[in-house]
TITOR-605385 format. One line per field, with one value per atom (N, C-alpha, C, O): atom name; residue number from 1; residue in three letters; z negated, x negated, y negated. Coordinates in steps of 0.02 Angstrom, whole numbers, padded with zeros to 5 digits. Layout:
BEGIN
atom	(CA; ...) $
seq	(NUM; ...) $
type	(ALA; ...) $
pz	(Z; ...) $
px	(X; ...) $
py	(Y; ...) $
END
This chain:
BEGIN
atom	(N; CA; C; O; N; CA; C; O; N; CA; C; O; N; CA; C; O; N; CA; C; O; N; CA; C; O; N; CA; C; O; N; CA; C; O; N; CA; C; O; N; CA; C; O; N; CA; C; O; N; CA; C; O; N; CA; C; O; N; CA; C; O; N; CA; C; O; N; CA; C; O; N; CA; C; O; N; CA; C; O; N; CA; C; O; N; CA; C; O; N; CA; C; O; N; CA; C; O; N; CA; C; O; N; CA; C; O; N; CA; C; O; N; CA; C; O; N; CA; C; O; N; CA; C; O; N; CA; C; O; N; CA; C; O; N; CA; C; O; N; CA; C; O; N; CA; C; O; N; CA; C; O; N; CA; C; O; N; CA; C; O; N; CA; C; O; N; CA; C; O; N; CA; C; O; N; CA; C; O; N; CA; C; O; N; CA; C; O; N; CA; C; O; N; CA; C; O; N; CA; C; O; N; CA; C; O; N; CA; C; O; N; CA; C; O; N; CA; C; O; N; CA; C; O; N; CA; C; O; N; CA; C; O; N; CA; C; O; N; CA; C; O; N; CA; C; O; N; CA; C; O; N; CA; C; O; N; CA; C; O; N; CA; C; O; N; CA; C; O; N; CA; C; O; N; CA; C; O; N; CA; C; O; N; CA; C; O; N; CA; C; O; N; CA; C; O; N; CA; C; O; N; CA; C; O; N; CA; C; O; N; CA; C; O; N; CA; C; O; N; CA; C; O; N; CA; C; O; N; CA; C; O; N; CA; C; O; N; CA; C; O; N; CA; C; O; N; CA; C; O; N; CA; C; O; N; CA; C; O; N; CA; C; O; N; CA; C; O; N; CA; C; O; N; CA; C; O; N; CA; C; O; N; CA; C; O; N; CA; C; O; N; CA; C; O; N; CA; C; O; N; CA; C; O; N; CA; C; O; N; CA; C; O; N; CA; C; O; N; CA; C; O; N; CA; C; O; N; CA; C; O; N; CA; C; O; N; CA; C; O; N; CA; C; O; N; CA; C; O; N; CA; C; O; N; CA; C; O; N; CA; C; O; N; CA; C; O; N; CA; C; O; N; CA; C; O; N; CA; C; O; N; CA; C; O; N; CA; C; O; N; CA; C; O; N; CA; C; O; N; CA; C; O; N; CA; C; O; N; CA; C; O; N; CA; C; O; N; CA; C; O; N; CA; C; O; N; CA; C; O) $
seq	(1; 1; 1; 1; 2; 2; 2; 2; 3; 3; 3; 3; 4; 4; 4; 4; 5; 5; 5; 5; 6; 6; 6; 6; 7; 7; 7; 7; 8; 8; 8; 8; 9; 9; 9; 9; 10; 10; 10; 10; 11; 11; 11; 11; 12; 12; 12; 12; 13; 13; 13; 13; 14; 14; 14; 14; 15; 15; 15; 15; 16; 16; 16; 16; 17; 17; 17; 17; 18; 18; 18; 18; 19; 19; 19; 19; 20; 20; 20; 20; 21; 21; 21; 21; 22; 22; 22; 22; 23; 23; 23; 23; 24; 24; 24; 24; 25; 25; 25; 25; 26; 26; 26; 26; 27; 27; 27; 27; 28; 28; 28; 28; 29; 29; 29; 29; 30; 30; 30; 30; 31; 31; 31; 31; 32; 32; 32; 32; 33; 33; 33; 33; 34; 34; 34; 34; 35; 35; 35; 35; 36; 36; 36; 36; 37; 37; 37; 37; 38; 38; 38; 38; 39; 39; 39; 39; 40; 40; 40; 40; 41; 41; 41; 41; 42; 42; 42; 42; 43; 43; 43; 43; 44; 44; 44; 44; 45; 45; 45; 45; 46; 46; 46; 46; 47; 47; 47; 47; 48; 48; 48; 48; 49; 49; 49; 49; 50; 50; 50; 50; 51; 51; 51; 51; 52; 52; 52; 52; 53; 53; 53; 53; 54; 54; 54; 54; 55; 55; 55; 55; 56; 56; 56; 56; 57; 57; 57; 57; 58; 58; 58; 58; 59; 59; 59; 59; 60; 60; 60; 60; 61; 61; 61; 61; 62; 62; 62; 62; 63; 63; 63; 63; 64; 64; 64; 64; 65; 65; 65; 65; 66; 66; 66; 66; 67; 67; 67; 67; 68; 68; 68; 68; 69; 69; 69; 69; 70; 70; 70; 70; 71; 71; 71; 71; 72; 72; 72; 72; 73; 73; 73; 73; 74; 74; 74; 74; 75; 75; 75; 75; 76; 76; 76; 76; 77; 77; 77; 77; 78; 78; 78; 78; 79; 79; 79; 79; 80; 80; 80; 80; 81; 81; 81; 81; 82; 82; 82; 82; 83; 83; 83; 83; 84; 84; 84; 84; 85; 85; 85; 85; 86; 86; 86; 86; 87; 87; 87; 87; 88; 88; 88; 88; 89; 89; 89; 89; 90; 90; 90; 90; 91; 91; 91; 91; 92; 92; 92; 92; 93; 93; 93; 93; 94; 94; 94; 94; 95; 95; 95; 95; 96; 96; 96; 96; 97; 97; 97; 97; 98; 98; 98; 98; 99; 99; 99; 99; 100; 100; 100; 100; 101; 101; 101; 101; 102; 102; 102; 102; 103; 103; 103; 103; 104; 104; 104; 104; 105; 105; 105; 105; 106; 106; 106; 106; 107; 107; 107; 107; 108; 108; 108; 108; 109; 109; 109; 109; 110; 110; 110; 110; 111; 111; 111; 111; 112; 112; 112; 112; 113; 113; 113; 113; 114; 114; 114; 114; 115; 115; 115; 115; 116; 116; 116; 116; 117; 117; 117; 117; 118; 118; 118; 118) $
type	(GLN; GLN; GLN; GLN; VAL; VAL; VAL; VAL; GLN; GLN; GLN; GLN; LEU; LEU; LEU; LEU; VAL; VAL; VAL; VAL; GLU; GLU; GLU; GLU; SER; SER; SER; SER; GLY; GLY; GLY; GLY; GLY; GLY; GLY; GLY; GLY; GLY; GLY; GLY; LEU; LEU; LEU; LEU; VAL; VAL; VAL; VAL; GLN; GLN; GLN; GLN; THR; THR; THR; THR; GLY; GLY; GLY; GLY; GLY; GLY; GLY; GLY; SER; SER; SER; SER; LEU; LEU; LEU; LEU; ARG; ARG; ARG; ARG; LEU; LEU; LEU; LEU; SER; SER; SER; SER; CYS; CYS; CYS; CYS; ALA; ALA; ALA; ALA; VAL; VAL; VAL; VAL; SER; SER; SER; SER; GLY; GLY; GLY; GLY; SER; SER; SER; SER; ILE; ILE; ILE; ILE; PHE; PHE; PHE; PHE; SER; SER; SER; SER; ILE; ILE; ILE; ILE; TYR; TYR; TYR; TYR; ASN; ASN; ASN; ASN; MET; MET; MET; MET; ASN; ASN; ASN; ASN; TRP; TRP; TRP; TRP; TYR; TYR; TYR; TYR; ARG; ARG; ARG; ARG; GLN; GLN; GLN; GLN; ALA; ALA; ALA; ALA; PRO; PRO; PRO; PRO; GLY; GLY; GLY; GLY; LYS; LYS; LYS; LYS; GLN; GLN; GLN; GLN; ARG; ARG; ARG; ARG; GLU; GLU; GLU; GLU; LEU; LEU; LEU; LEU; VAL; VAL; VAL; VAL; ALA; ALA; ALA; ALA; SER; SER; SER; SER; ILE; ILE; ILE; ILE; THR; THR; THR; THR; SER; SER; SER; SER; ALA; ALA; ALA; ALA; GLY; GLY; GLY; GLY; VAL; VAL; VAL; VAL; THR; THR; THR; THR; ASN; ASN; ASN; ASN; TYR; TYR; TYR; TYR; ALA; ALA; ALA; ALA; ASP; ASP; ASP; ASP; SER; SER; SER; SER; VAL; VAL; VAL; VAL; LYS; LYS; LYS; LYS; GLY; GLY; GLY; GLY; ARG; ARG; ARG; ARG; PHE; PHE; PHE; PHE; THR; THR; THR; THR; ILE; ILE; ILE; ILE; SER; SER; SER; SER; ARG; ARG; ARG; ARG; ASP; ASP; ASP; ASP; ASN; ASN; ASN; ASN; ALA; ALA; ALA; ALA; LYS; LYS; LYS; LYS; ASN; ASN; ASN; ASN; THR; THR; THR; THR; VAL; VAL; VAL; VAL; PHE; PHE; PHE; PHE; LEU; LEU; LEU; LEU; GLN; GLN; GLN; GLN; ILE; ILE; ILE; ILE; ASN; ASN; ASN; ASN; SER; SER; SER; SER; LEU; LEU; LEU; LEU; LYS; LYS; LYS; LYS; PRO; PRO; PRO; PRO; ASP; ASP; ASP; ASP; ASP; ASP; ASP; ASP; THR; THR; THR; THR; ALA; ALA; ALA; ALA; VAL; VAL; VAL; VAL; TYR; TYR; TYR; TYR; SER; SER; SER; SER; CYS; CYS; CYS; CYS; ARG; ARG; ARG; ARG; ALA; ALA; ALA; ALA; HIS; HIS; HIS; HIS; LEU; LEU; LEU; LEU; GLY; GLY; GLY; GLY; TYR; TYR; TYR; TYR; PRO; PRO; PRO; PRO; GLY; GLY; GLY; GLY; GLY; GLY; GLY; GLY; PRO; PRO; PRO; PRO; ASP; ASP; ASP; ASP; TYR; TYR; TYR; TYR; TRP; TRP; TRP; TRP; GLY; GLY; GLY; GLY; GLN; GLN; GLN; GLN; GLY; GLY; GLY; GLY; THR; THR; THR; THR; GLN; GLN; GLN; GLN; VAL; VAL; VAL; VAL; THR; THR; THR; THR; VAL; VAL; VAL; VAL; SER; SER; SER; SER; SER; SER; SER; SER) $
pz	(-04069; -04135; -04168; -04181; -04181; -04213; -04288; -04316; -04321; -04393; -04424; -04398; -04482; -04520; -04589; -04622; -04611; -04676; -04716; -04698; -04773; -04817; -04868; -04887; -04891; -04944; -04980; -04957; -05038; -05074; -05135; -05172; -05147; -05206; -05269; -05266; -05326; -05389; -05447; -05441; -05504; -05565; -05578; -05583; -05584; -05597; -05652; -05665; -05682; -05733; -05701; -05645; -05737; -05714; -05696; -05734; -05638; -05615; -05569; -05538; -05564; -05522; -05448; -05429; -05408; -05336; -05309; -05338; -05253; -05217; -05142; -05120; -05104; -05031; -05006; -05011; -04980; -04952; -04878; -04842; -04856; -04785; -04757; -04793; -04694; -04659; -04592; -04547; -04587; -04526; -04480; -04502; -04418; -04369; -04318; -04291; -04304; -04253; -04207; -04225; -04148; -04101; -04051; -04012; -04052; -04004; -03996; -04029; -03954; -03943; -03997; -03992; -04047; -04106; -04088; -04117; -04042; -04030; -04006; -04010; -03979; -03953; -04006; -03993; -04065; -04117; -04162; -04179; -04180; -04236; -04299; -04302; -04349; -04411; -04471; -04477; -04513; -04574; -04635; -04632; -04691; -04757; -04796; -04801; -04823; -04866; -04935; -04944; -04984; -05050; -05079; -05063; -05121; -05156; -05228; -05242; -05273; -05344; -05369; -05337; -05423; -05449; -05462; -05495; -05435; -05445; -05404; -05413; -05359; -05318; -05244; -05224; -05204; -05132; -05103; -05131; -05047; -05012; -04988; -04964; -04994; -04978; -04926; -04934; -04874; -04825; -04855; -04872; -04863; -04894; -04845; -04857; -04792; -04745; -04676; -04669; -04625; -04556; -04516; -04530; -04466; -04418; -04349; -04340; -04302; -04235; -04197; -04221; -04138; -04096; -04075; -04059; -04076; -04058; -04118; -04111; -04178; -04237; -04277; -04323; -04260; -04298; -04362; -04362; -04418; -04483; -04514; -04498; -04559; -04596; -04663; -04669; -04714; -04782; -04817; -04803; -04862; -04906; -04953; -04972; -04972; -05017; -05082; -05111; -05104; -05169; -05170; -05223; -05111; -05109; -05074; -05071; -05047; -05012; -05057; -05115; -05029; -05067; -05104; -05127; -05112; -05148; -05103; -05114; -05053; -05007; -04940; -04917; -04910; -04843; -04801; -04819; -04746; -04699; -04642; -04619; -04620; -04564; -04527; -04553; -04468; -04430; -04395; -04377; -04386; -04349; -04293; -04305; -04234; -04179; -04159; -04133; -04171; -04155; -04201; -04183; -04262; -04311; -04319; -04361; -04278; -04282; -04352; -04376; -04385; -04456; -04471; -04445; -04514; -04541; -04616; -04649; -04641; -04710; -04747; -04716; -04812; -04854; -04915; -04959; -04916; -04973; -05024; -05008; -05085; -05137; -05194; -05224; -05208; -05262; -05317; -05308; -05374; -05431; -05445; -05451; -05450; -05459; -05523; -05575; -05518; -05574; -05586; -05540; -05646; -05657; -05608; -05591; -05586; -05538; -05470; -05429; -05458; -05394; -05395; -05344; -05452; -05457; -05411; -05416; -05365; -05315; -05273; -05276; -05232; -05179; -05117; -05095; -05089; -05031; -04969; -04968; -04918; -04857; -04797; -04796; -04746; -04684; -04630; -04631; -04583; -04528; -04463; -04462; -04410; -04344; -04298; -04296; -04261; -04216; -04159; -04162; -04109; -04051; -04051; -04006; -04100; -04109; -04073; -04069; -04044; -04012; -04034; -04049; -04037; -04061; -04020; -03959; -04054; -04020; -03998; -03971; -04009; -03988; -04038; -04091; -04022; -04068; -04136; -04141; -04188; -04256; -04303; -04312; -04331; -04371; -04441; -04450; -04489; -04559; -04589; -04570; -04636; -04676; -04738; -04751; -04776; -04837; -04897; -04945; -04895; -04950; -04996; -05000; -05032; -05082; -05144; -05139; -05201; -05264; -05290; -05294; -05306; -05340; -05408; -05412; -05460; -05528; -05562; -05566; -05587; -05620; -05694; -05712; -05735; -05807; -05836; -05812; -05887; -05918; -05975; -06007) $
px	(-06401; -06390; -06330; -06332; -06278; -06218; -06229; -06249; -06216; -06223; -06160; -06127; -06142; -06085; -06111; -06145; -06095; -06119; -06060; -06026; -06047; -05993; -06016; -06075; -05970; -05984; -05919; -05865; -05926; -05867; -05848; -05803; -05883; -05869; -05892; -05926; -05875; -05896; -05858; -05822; -05866; -05833; -05775; -05785; -05715; -05656; -05614; -05620; -05572; -05526; -05463; -05446; -05430; -05366; -05319; -05313; -05287; -05242; -05274; -05239; -05339; -05375; -05372; -05340; -05406; -05407; -05478; -05522; -05488; -05551; -05536; -05485; -05580; -05576; -05642; -05694; -05637; -05696; -05702; -05652; -05764; -05778; -05824; -05865; -05816; -05861; -05879; -05837; -05940; -05964; -05996; -06039; -05977; -06001; -06045; -06026; -06103; -06147; -06172; -06172; -06193; -06223; -06177; -06198; -06113; -06067; -06007; -06003; -05960; -05900; -05850; -05817; -05844; -05804; -05731; -05701; -05703; -05631; -05606; -05546; -05649; -05626; -05620; -05592; -05647; -05651; -05589; -05561; -05569; -05524; -05565; -05621; -05538; -05576; -05539; -05479; -05577; -05550; -05588; -05646; -05552; -05583; -05572; -05516; -05626; -05624; -05649; -05681; -05633; -05663; -05679; -05647; -05730; -05749; -05766; -05813; -05727; -05739; -05785; -05788; -05820; -05865; -05828; -05776; -05855; -05825; -05763; -05732; -05746; -05686; -05704; -05757; -05658; -05668; -05657; -05621; -05689; -05679; -05607; -05578; -05579; -05508; -05502; -05532; -05463; -05447; -05392; -05339; -05406; -05356; -05321; -05263; -05354; -05322; -05354; -05413; -05312; -05335; -05306; -05251; -05342; -05316; -05343; -05404; -05299; -05321; -05348; -05345; -05375; -05399; -05343; -05354; -05282; -05223; -05193; -05145; -05221; -05196; -05143; -05113; -05131; -05082; -05114; -05169; -05080; -05108; -05073; -05016; -05109; -05082; -05117; -05176; -05081; -05108; -05094; -05043; -05138; -05124; -05067; -05061; -05027; -04971; -04994; -04959; -05053; -05078; -05095; -05102; -05100; -05119; -05069; -05077; -05016; -04966; -04938; -04921; -04933; -04907; -04960; -04947; -05020; -05074; -05134; -05169; -05145; -05202; -05177; -05124; -05215; -05201; -05264; -05314; -05260; -05317; -05303; -05246; -05355; -05348; -05414; -05465; -05413; -05474; -05476; -05425; -05537; -05549; -05598; -05659; -05573; -05616; -05666; -05720; -05649; -05696; -05757; -05811; -05747; -05801; -05830; -05873; -05805; -05828; -05824; -05870; -05770; -05763; -05694; -05644; -05694; -05632; -05631; -05683; -05572; -05564; -05518; -05475; -05527; -05481; -05465; -05508; -05405; -05382; -05352; -05307; -05377; -05355; -05327; -05362; -05263; -05230; -05208; -05206; -05191; -05166; -05211; -05188; -05275; -05324; -05312; -05294; -05324; -05316; -05383; -05424; -05394; -05456; -05464; -05521; -05409; -05413; -05438; -05456; -05441; -05468; -05544; -05575; -05575; -05647; -05677; -05661; -05720; -05749; -05798; -05803; -05835; -05874; -05829; -05802; -05822; -05780; -05825; -05872; -05808; -05848; -05804; -05746; -05832; -05794; -05823; -05881; -05779; -05796; -05769; -05714; -05808; -05787; -05789; -05839; -05735; -05734; -05684; -05644; -05689; -05645; -05587; -05545; -05584; -05524; -05521; -05468; -05577; -05575; -05636; -05688; -05629; -05684; -05747; -05745; -05802; -05866; -05882; -05936; -05836; -05847; -05890; -05908; -05907; -05946; -05912; -05851; -05952; -05925; -05978; -06031; -05964; -06013; -05986; -05927; -06032; -06014; -06060; -06118; -06031; -06072; -06097; -06081; -06137; -06168; -06122; -06131; -06073; -06025; -06038; -06093; -05985; -05989; -05951; -05896; -05981; -05952; -05897; -05906; -05841; -05787; -05776; -05764; -05781; -05771; -05718; -05722; -05667; -05611; -05612; -05607; -05618; -05620; -05549; -05508; -05537; -05470; -05466; -05414) $
py	(-00247; -00217; -00252; -00312; -00213; -00241; -00239; -00188; -00295; -00298; -00325; -00370; -00296; -00319; -00339; -00299; -00398; -00422; -00447; -00495; -00412; -00432; -00483; -00485; -00523; -00571; -00586; -00569; -00619; -00641; -00601; -00619; -00546; -00507; -00541; -00593; -00512; -00541; -00512; -00462; -00544; -00524; -00572; -00633; -00545; -00586; -00554; -00494; -00594; -00568; -00540; -00558; -00497; -00471; -00529; -00577; -00522; -00573; -00624; -00665; -00622; -00669; -00651; -00602; -00691; -00681; -00685; -00717; -00652; -00657; -00656; -00629; -00686; -00682; -00653; -00685; -00593; -00561; -00578; -00586; -00583; -00597; -00543; -00515; -00530; -00483; -00516; -00521; -00538; -00570; -00519; -00480; -00520; -00472; -00508; -00560; -00480; -00509; -00454; -00395; -00474; -00427; -00395; -00353; -00415; -00386; -00432; -00484; -00412; -00451; -00433; -00382; -00475; -00459; -00445; -00400; -00483; -00481; -00414; -00400; -00371; -00308; -00253; -00200; -00267; -00215; -00215; -00267; -00155; -00147; -00151; -00126; -00183; -00194; -00164; -00170; -00132; -00102; -00126; -00144; -00128; -00135; -00071; -00046; -00044; 00014; -00006; -00057; 00036; 00027; 00095; 00146; 00095; 00156; 00139; 00102; 00168; 00159; 00215; 00268; 00205; 00256; 00322; 00323; 00376; 00442; 00456; 00508; 00411; 00420; 00421; 00398; 00448; 00449; 00379; 00338; 00368; 00305; 00301; 00350; 00241; 00230; 00175; 00121; 00188; 00135; 00091; 00116; 00027; -00016; -00063; -00081; -00083; -00129; -00123; -00110; -00133; -00130; -00187; -00210; -00208; -00256; -00237; -00229; -00229; -00209; -00269; -00326; -00256; -00310; -00356; -00414; -00330; -00370; -00407; -00445; -00394; -00429; -00392; -00421; -00329; -00290; -00265; -00237; -00275; -00258; -00198; -00182; -00165; -00109; -00105; -00124; -00081; -00081; -00015; 00018; 00004; 00060; 00040; -00019; 00089; 00074; 00043; 00002; 00062; 00039; -00036; -00065; -00067; -00138; -00182; -00243; -00152; -00193; -00247; -00236; -00306; -00363; -00402; -00457; -00373; -00407; -00422; -00471; -00380; -00388; -00414; -00394; -00458; -00482; -00482; -00513; -00446; -00445; -00493; -00500; -00527; -00573; -00576; -00553; -00605; -00610; -00677; -00706; -00702; -00763; -00745; -00741; -00735; -00714; -00767; -00752; -00830; -00884; -00883; -00905; -00856; -00853; -00783; -00771; -00736; -00666; -00638; -00605; -00653; -00635; -00607; -00630; -00556; -00529; -00544; -00542; -00558; -00577; -00528; -00495; -00524; -00487; -00530; -00540; -00556; -00595; -00547; -00509; -00549; -00503; -00545; -00585; -00535; -00572; -00524; -00463; -00553; -00514; -00454; -00397; -00467; -00413; -00374; -00402; -00309; -00263; -00227; -00223; -00202; -00164; -00105; -00087; -00076; -00020; -00042; 00000; -00107; -00132; -00134; -00148; -00121; -00122; -00069; -00009; -00091; -00046; -00085; -00146; -00048; -00078; -00081; -00030; -00141; -00152; -00158; -00198; -00118; -00117; -00128; -00108; -00160; -00168; -00123; -00102; -00109; -00064; -00094; -00121; -00088; -00109; -00049; -00012; -00038; 00020; 00006; -00040; 00050; 00041; 00089; 00087; 00133; 00173; 00239; 00270; 00260; 00326; 00367; 00338; 00433; 00476; 00467; 00466; 00459; 00452; 00382; 00369; 00337; 00268; 00230; 00257; 00168; 00127; 00123; 00115; 00127; 00130; 00102; 00132; 00045; 00010; -00006; -00019; -00005; -00018; -00071; -00078; -00108; -00153; -00117; -00059; -00153; -00125; -00127; -00090; -00171; -00175; -00233; -00260; -00251; -00304; -00280; -00252; -00290; -00265; -00312; -00372; -00281; -00318; -00285; -00224; -00324; -00298; -00340; -00401; -00305; -00339; -00322; -00263; -00371; -00360; -00365; -00404; -00325; -00325; -00374; -00380) $
END
């Protein structure tokens, strides 16, 4: 059973920083591509950052320069460093592990709440 558990969310002021973590258990972490998504109330879920099994990263335009995704294969964990937080960043942040092909293994965490006060 593959499990993803996010942590690190919380309430921060505008301009603050957070580091989110997503710990993966039950499988070989290093083979998975990892994504961070967020969903704000009343909005569609948005892919904000990705890192492939090879370490190639990609970001949504809305977060470039402020968000950094990284992974530690020895710790089976993917991270999302979020700087210069804005109220618009308020959302539930979830991580996803997948192998990148239709019908393949695809796992999600429960999410962690990030709230940015103005």
